[in-house]
Structure formats: structure tokens, C-alpha cells
N, C-alpha and C positions, 0 to 999 in steps of 0.2 A: 818725082813728086812723092811726098810722104804719104803713107797709108793712114787714113783717118782712124781706123779701128785697131791700130797696133797696141799691144800691151804696154801700159804705162811703165812698168818695170823695165821692159825691153827698150823703150824709148830713152830712159835715163841710164841704161846699162848697169842696173843693180839687181841683186837677187831679191826674191820675195822674202820679207822678214828683215830686210836691211834696216839698220838703225837710222834715225833721223839725220845724224851727222853725215852718213854716207850719201843719203838722198840729196842733202843740201850741197855737198861737195860735187856730186855728179852734175847737178843743174848748173852750178857756178862754172864748171869746166866747159859744159856745152855752150853756155851763154857767151863765154869768152871766145870760143871758136867761131861763133856765129855773129860776133860783133861786126858792124858794117865797116869798121876800119881795118879788120883782119880778114874777113871772109869775102871772097869774090864769087861764091857759089850762087847760082840763080835761085836755088830753093832755100837759101839761108833764112829768110824771114818766115817761110812756112814751117821749117824745121824748128825755129825758135818758138813759134806759137805752139807747136806740138809739145816741145819740152816744157814750156811754161804751164801748159794745161796739165801735163803729167805731174809737175811739181806742185801745182795748186791743189791737186787731189791727194797726192801721197804725203804732203807735209801737214795735212789736216787729219787728226786721228779719227774723227767721225766719218769723213769722206773716204778715208783709206779703208776703214773697216767695212763700209758699205761696198766699196769697189772689190775688195778681196772676196766678199761673200756673193755678190750679185753681178759684178762687172759693170760696164757702162750703162746697161739698161737700168740697173738699180739706182745709179746716180741720176739718170734722167727722170726716173720715177719719183725721185725726191726733189726735183726742181733744180738740179745743178746745171748751170750754164757757164762755160769757160769765159774768163775775162778777156776783153779785147786789148791786145798789147801792141804798141808801136815800137818796132825794132830800133828806130832812130833815137828813142829815149830809154835806152837800155840801162843806163846808170840810175835813172829815176825808178825804173822797175825794181832794180836791186835794192834801192833804198826802201821801197814799199815791202818787199819780201823779207829782207834780212836786217834792215836798219844799218846797212853798210854798203860800200861801193863794190864794184865788180872785183876789186882786188883786196877786199877785206877791210878797208879803212872805214871807220864810223862816219856816217853822214848826219849832218845836222842842218836844219833849215830854219829860216826865220818864222815860218808859219807853224800851225799846230801839228803835232806828231803823236802818233799812237803810243800808248804806254806799253811797257814790256810785259811779257807773260811770266807767270810764277809757276814753278814745278814743286809739288809736294807729294808725299807718299802716305798711303793709308793701309794699315794691316788689318785684315779681318780673318775670321775662321772660315772653314769650309761650310759649317752650319749657317753662318751669316750670309755667305754667298748663295746658299740654297734658298733662304727666305727673303734676302734683301735686308738692308739695314741703313740707318742714318748714323753717320759718324761725324765727329768734330775733328778737324785737322787744323793745326796751328799754322798760320801764315804771317809773314812780315812783308807788308806792301807799302809802297810810296803813295801818299795821298796829297792832293793839292793843298798847299800851305794856306791856312785860313787867314794868316796875317796879311800876306801880299796877294792873295787870290791867284797865286800861281805865276805871277810875272817876275818874281825874284827881286823886286825893288822895294826898298823901305817905304812905309806909309808916307804919303805926301810927295813921293817921287815916282817917275816912270822911266822905263828903259828908253834909250835913244837909239836911233838908227846908226849902225856902224858907219863911220866916215871913211873907212878903208875900202869896204866892198859895196857901199851904198845899199846895204840890206840884203844883198844877194847871198852872202855867206861864203862866196868863192871868189877868188881873184885869179887873174891871168898873168902869166909871165912870158914875155916875148924875148926870144934870143935869136941871134944870127949865127950862122955857121956857113961853111963852104957849100953845104947842101941846100942852103936857103934859110927861110925864116921858120922857126919852130915856136908854137904857142902851147904852153903848158897851163893847165887849170888845176888849182889846188884849193884846199880849205883856207879861208881867211885867217891869218894868224892873230888878228886883233880880237875878233869875236868868236873864234874857234868854230866858225860855220853857222852860228846862230843868227847872224844878220842884225843883231842888236847888242847893245852894250849896257850893262847895269852899273851905273856909276856909284850908287849908294845901295849896297845889297841889304836885303831883308835880314834882320838879326835872327829871326826864328828859323829860317831855312838856309841861311848863309848864301842867299842869292840863287839857290837851286830851284825854287818855286815849288818844292815838294818836301814833305817830311815823312819819316818812317813810322809805321804803326804796327804793333803786334795785335793779332786778332785771331779768333777761332771761327772757322768757316764750317757750316753744317752741310754735309754732302750726302745726298741720297744715292746709295749704291744699289743698283737694280739686282733682282734675283737672277742668278745664272751667270754673273760676271766671272771671267776667268783671270787667273794670275797674270799680271803684267799689262792688262788692259788699262786704258786711261779714260778718265771722265773729264770733259771740258766744261768749265763753269765760266760762262761769258760775263765780262764786265766786273770781275772781282780781282783783277791783277793790279799792276801799277798804273797810277794816274798818268795821263798823257801830258805832253808839254803844251803850254799855251792853250789849254782847253781842248786838246786832242782827245780822241776816244780812249777809254780805259782798256788795258790789256785783259787777258784771261788767266784763269788758274787751271792748270792741268794736274789732275790727281791720278797718280799711278797707284793702282790697287794691287797689293800683294795678298794673295790668298794663301794662308798658311796650310801646309799639308796636314791631313787628318790621319791619325794612326790606323793602319790597316786598309787604307783606301788609296787607290790610284785613279787619277782623272784622265779621261781621254775625250776631249770635247765636252759633250753633255753626258757621256756615259761614265760610269764608275765601275771599278774592278776591285774585287776583294777575294781572299782565299779562305777556305774552310778546311781544317784538318780533320780527317776521319780515320778511324781504325778500320782494319780489314773487315771486321764484323759489322761495323756501322754502315760501311759502303755496301756490303752484301745484303743486309737486312733492311736498310733505310732508317732514317732518323729525322728528328727535328732539331735544328740548331739555330743559334742567334749569331748574326754577322753584323759588322758595323755598317750603318747607312749614313747618308748626309745629315739626317736630323736625329740620329740615335740608332739603337739596336733594331734590327729587322729579323723576324722569324722566317726561316727557310725550311721547307720540307725537302729532304734529300730522299729521292726514290730508291727503292731496293735495286741492287745491281749497278749502282753508280760506279763508273770506271775511273781510274786515275786520270786526271786532266779534264774530266767532264765539266761542262759549264752549265749552270742553271741561270737562265736569264729572267730577271724580275722586271717585267715591262713597266715603264713609267716610274721606276723607283730611283732614277738617276737625277741629274741636275736639270732645272728648268732652262729652256732656251731663252736667250735674251729677247727674241721676237715674241715670246709668250705663247707660241702656238703648240708646243709639245714639250714633253719631258724625255730625258734620256733614260737609259736602262741601267740596272745594277747587275753586273755579271759576277756570279759566284763560282770561283774555280775550285774544283775538288782536288785536295792533296791527300791521297790514300797512303797510310803507313802500314807496311808489312812487318810482322814481328821479326826482329833480328836474332833473338836468343830464346830458345825453347828448352825447357828441362825435359827429362825423359817422359814424364806423364803428359805434358802438353804436346810433345811430338807425337805420342801415341794417339792422342785425341785427334790431331790434325790429320794423321795418316788414315785413321778410321773414317773421318769426314770425307777425305779425298776418295776413298774407296766407295763410300756411300753415294757421293755426288756423281761420279763418273764424268763424262764429257758433255752430257746434254745441257746442264745448267749454264755452261760457258758459251754456248752458241749464241750468235746474234740472231735476232728475229729475221725470218726470211731466208736464213742460210740453210742449204740442204746438207745431207750427210756427207757428201763427197768433198765439199769445200771447193773453193775456186781453183787452187793449184792442182788438186786431184782431178777435177774435171778437165783441166787443161791438159794434164798428162794423158788422160784416157782418150782425149780427142785425137792425139797424134799416135796412138798405138792401136 
């Protein structure tokens, strides 16, 4: 019996971060293996339900993001309930998921069908990601033809039921062999799976029932979004067939890198270059931040590689409960070339300082290694 709380990625056999194509391929492979005509395993139906639930979550960008961050409890908290699937209707399930059969062939039906999704890209700056922004993205979508109202037939005419398949969209071929009778089911060649025939096509849409339109879609990009994340806009994709639901638009957000800043989740990292004397004496410097320059106080005695953390100066969280931090990394430059006068000054300073100013706070005179040696002698 399959474990109810197994990791969705483990169920499909893909790595976290796997692209959508790999997730789709993995689910198709599992579903073929669990098909009732192939698998004799007693737990085939349960395993299929498990794989279908995993695909249902990981193929949806919003659900996948919730699952990656909060696990199944997060999905339950947002009202997710797995769909109920019948293994005996596996081909119909594939049509609902992919718009194609188990083996990749397009499926068409006489009834309403959901419209396709549209993928677009929006580029924004890191400053825009910090504050959130509304952007316009161009899309080209299919809309229901206004002339024929989507049925594909010229005004005054209507589509007729296909006389080859009786409106089923599929036909059966029976053949005999030495092994017995074989029945093969395939797409009807007369109506190409639609179950209906348009004798007089609409001139506006050439019988397709839909026409293409260019439009700009306003997208609200939330503050804190990361590079590569997608925003789903429901009901703005291609129109469905025969009054079917409209598809969605998926906007992939590209956050352009900001000079001098590296992002790590909600945290930001930058470097500040200091001279030896600046690090020793302390100074005030400006560093790049997500919304502009930020003043940073560098304390006296700053060591190479030291990090000043500015709390709450990073990127906002998408959940809106906190902000990340801005990490300022110190790069201390030591003089490479000194003339005689400069060398004399540095040597004089070295004699004046001695070793005391170099000690860390709390370190005794002996030092760790000297104390260790004394312990064994």
C-alpha cells in the first residue's frame, strides 16, 4: 500500500526544481504503467491516485509554490482537496490534464473543451520587485468568433452530427487474427474527433469558431517576487471550444540583476571596499540597496571579510510578514607599494601599536595555542 504522506517529487520520481515538461513526462510514464490493460498490480489504482494527486499539485504554479514552502499542511490550509479519479477512464483523465491521449495524440470531443493557456514574460528591475509594480504584457489570444458565436458555421447554418461516428468523435476497427478478435479505437477521420461536421464554414474564422486578438494585459506583480516565478491570471487565455471555459495566462517574471547586489531569497548581499586605514579607524560609506543608496557605519577595527547586517533592509517576503536583511561584506585593501617615507611611517606605527590593538576582545595574553602548549609541559 502506498504511503499517503510521501513526497510528491518522490512519487513522480523527479527532482525538486524539475521543469514542467519533466513533471508531465513522469506522470505520463507512471499512468501508462498503471493502466488496467497493462498492470496487474493489486495497488495499481491506489498508486495512480497518488501520482495524479502529485501531478495535480506540481503542475499548478501556485499550488507547487505553496507545497514547496509549507508542505501538505499548507495545501490543506488553503482548501486543496485531491480530485477523485477513476482508473478505468484513464484516457479521459489524460484529456483533462493534457488535452491529449495517453500516447500523446490530441484529443477532441464533441462537447465543450477548455481553452489553452498562454505563456508570456515580463521583465522588471530589482527596485520594482522591491516595491511591487503593475506592468502591461502583450498577449495574442483566441476569442470566440462573434460572427458564428463559436460554432464555426456560417450564419443561418448549424453544424451537423458526424454520420461516421454518430457524434462520438471516435470509431472502432475490428480485425481478426490467429490470436482472436482485436478491437482498435481511434479518432474519427471524418470529423477529426469533434463529433460534428461544419458543412458551410464561417468566413470570419474559417470554421474554427475562434479568432486571434492582440491585447495588452495589466499584471499586478507583488512586492518580493523572485526571478523566474510565475503569476497565474485566470480566465485570460484562449477561449474554449463550444462554450468551454477560457484558459489562463501564465506570466513568468524576470527580475533583472541590480549592479552591486546579489539576491539570496529575501536577503541581499553587497560588498564595500575599504582602505586599511578606513577599516582601522571606521568610516561611513554608501552601498547599493534595493531602492537606492543606503548609508552604512563601518565600525573601527573592521576585519577583512567582516559582514555588517542591516536588519530589514532586504527584500519583502511574498507573504508580507517580514523583510530580509542587507549583508554588507567588507573588502579591506592593503597597500601593495610603499615609498621610503611611507614605509618609515608604517614601521613607526607598527612599533607604536605593538600587539595589544590586534587582540580580539576576551583573548588573554597567552593565546589559545600557547595555553595549549603550556598545558602539556
